[in-house]
C-alpha positions in Angstrom: -7.1 30.9 -10.5 -3.8 28.9 -10.8 -3.8 25.2 -10.3 -1.3 24.2 -7.6 0.8 21.1 -8.4 3.6 19.3 -6.6 5.8 16.3 -7.3 4.4 12.9 -6.2 5.8 9.4 -5.8 4.2 6.1 -5.1 5.6 2.7 -4.2 6.1 0.5 -1.2 7.8 0.9 2.2 11.0 -1.2 1.9 12.3 -0.8 5.5 10.9 -0.2 8.9 10.3 3.5 9.4 12.9 5.2 11.7 12.1 8.0 14.1 14.7 10.7 14.9 14.7 14.4 15.7 16.3 17.3 14.0 18.7 19.8 15.6 15.7 22.1 16.1 13.8 19.3 18.0 11.3 18.4 15.2 10.3 14.8 14.6 11.8 13.3 11.5 10.8 10.0 9.8 13.2 8.2 7.5 12.3 5.2 5.4 13.7 3.3 2.4 11.1 3.0 -0.3 10.8 0.8 -3.4 9.2 1.5 -6.8 8.1 -1.4 -8.9 9.2 -1.3 -12.6 7.7 -3.0 -15.6 8.7 -3.3 -19.3 6.0 -3.4 -22.0 6.5 -6.2 -24.4 5.7 -6.1 -28.1 2.7 -8.4 -27.6 1.2 -5.8 -25.1 2.1 -7.9 -22.0 4.3 -6.6 -19.2 7.5 -8.1 -17.7 8.2 -7.2 -14.1 11.7 -5.8 -13.5 13.7 -5.3 -10.3 12.4 -2.4 -8.3 14.4 0.7 -7.7 15.1 1.9 -4.1 15.2 5.4 -2.7 15.2 7.4 0.5 12.2 9.3 1.8 11.8 11.6 4.8 9.0 13.5 6.5 9.0 16.0 9.3 6.8 17.2 12.1 3.1 16.3 11.9 3.5 14.3 8.7 6.3 12.3 10.3 4.2 11.6 13.4 1.3 10.3 11.3 3.5 8.2 9.0 5.3 6.6 12.0 1.9 5.7 13.5 0.4 4.3 10.3 3.1 2.8 8.0 5.1 -0.4 8.3 7.4 -2.3 6.0 5.5 -3.7 3.0 2.8 -1.1 3.0 2.0 0.7 -0.3 1.9 4.5 -0.3 1.5 7.7 -2.3 3.3 10.9 -1.3 3.3 14.5 -2.3 6.3 16.7 -1.8 9.6 17.3 -3.5 13.0 15.8 -4.3 16.0 17.2 -2.4 19.6 16.8 -3.4 22.5 17.3 -1.1 26.3 16.6 -1.1 27.7 13.7 0.9 31.3 12.4 1.2 31.9 8.8 0.1 35.3 7.2 -0.1 37.0 10.6 -0.1 34.8 12.0 -2.9 31.8 14.3 -2.7 28.7 12.9 -4.4 25.2 14.2 -4.8 22.6 12.2 -2.8 18.9 12.6 -3.2 15.8 11.9 -1.0 12.1 12.6 -1.4 10.7 14.9 1.2 7.1 13.9 1.8 4.7 16.7 2.8 1.6 14.6 2.6 1.3 10.8 2.7 -1.5 8.3 2.0 
């Protein structure tokens, strides 16, 4: 039997979760997330660096549960996948990315 794996991400909720609906009428949750970063020093200690910030979305039942349970500042772990898509910025097309959460905890 094959072991099923997916991408995962952990961090903290950096913005208030926002509710919207898709063109098909499904619930969508958007939130900005942060990921803490650390550098290991030669003496074995760690130095905290500035966090990185990213976009995360969830849909349907996962979005409903996340909107009811998560608030700015909460820690989380999510399972899902990274999605890239083109957007126009200053007359140029760039690749944006977001994490699509299928499960959140």
